[in-house]
N, C-alpha and C positions, 0 to 999 in steps of 0.2 A: 550520445546525442550527434545527430548528422550535423554537417555543417548548413544545409539547406533547411534545417526545421528550425521553425520561430518559437523563440522560447515564450512567447505568449499563447500559441496554438498549443505548447505542452504544456503549459500549466493550467490552461483551461480545461486540456483531457486530463490531466490528474485531477481537478477539483470537479468536473462535470458540470461545470456551469460558466458561464463569461467572466472575466475575471474584474474584480471592482477597479474603479478608476485609478486609486491610488496605486496598486499593483501595476495595471497596466501601464503608468505614467513612469515606471523605474525603467532605466536603462536596461537594454536588453542584455548586457552581461551581469547585471543583477537579477534580471527575470530568469536567466540561465543557472545561475546560481542557485537562487531560489527553486529552481523545478528539481535540481541535484539532490539538493537538501528534503525536498518533499518526498521524492521517489526514494530516497534512501531510508526515511522515518517509515513511509508504506511498507517498505520491504524488510524492516526490523521490526515492526509491527505483525507482519505475518508472522514472521518465524515466531515471537513471543507467542503469539495465540494458539500456533500450534503446540508448542510446548507445552502451554497451558492446557489445551485440550486434551494431548497424551497423558499428563498428570492426573488430570481428571477422570480418566479413565481407570486410574487406581481404585477409584472407590465403586466399580462395577465388578458385579462376580467374575472370574475369569472365564466364566463358560460363556458369557454374553457380549466379551467384549470385541470379538471378530465380527459380530452383527452389527453391534453398534458403531464399531469403525467403518464399517461399509455404509453405513446408514448417514452417517455424517460427513462421508467423503474422507477418512484419514487414511 
């Protein structure tokens, strides 16, 4: 996070909605910490979903896997 980036703006961007009043009322340092935690959780979720998608390809016949990978963007 850059020094000029507002944690409230960053959180709103991560959630895609305006922040609830309770979160917006948190001190800036707490909002920044929350933004870091949410960002880390999203990154971990993406990694886990990618592994799960790759593992799911084991159930697909080998000759179809390249086409399926291209179709789903893996």
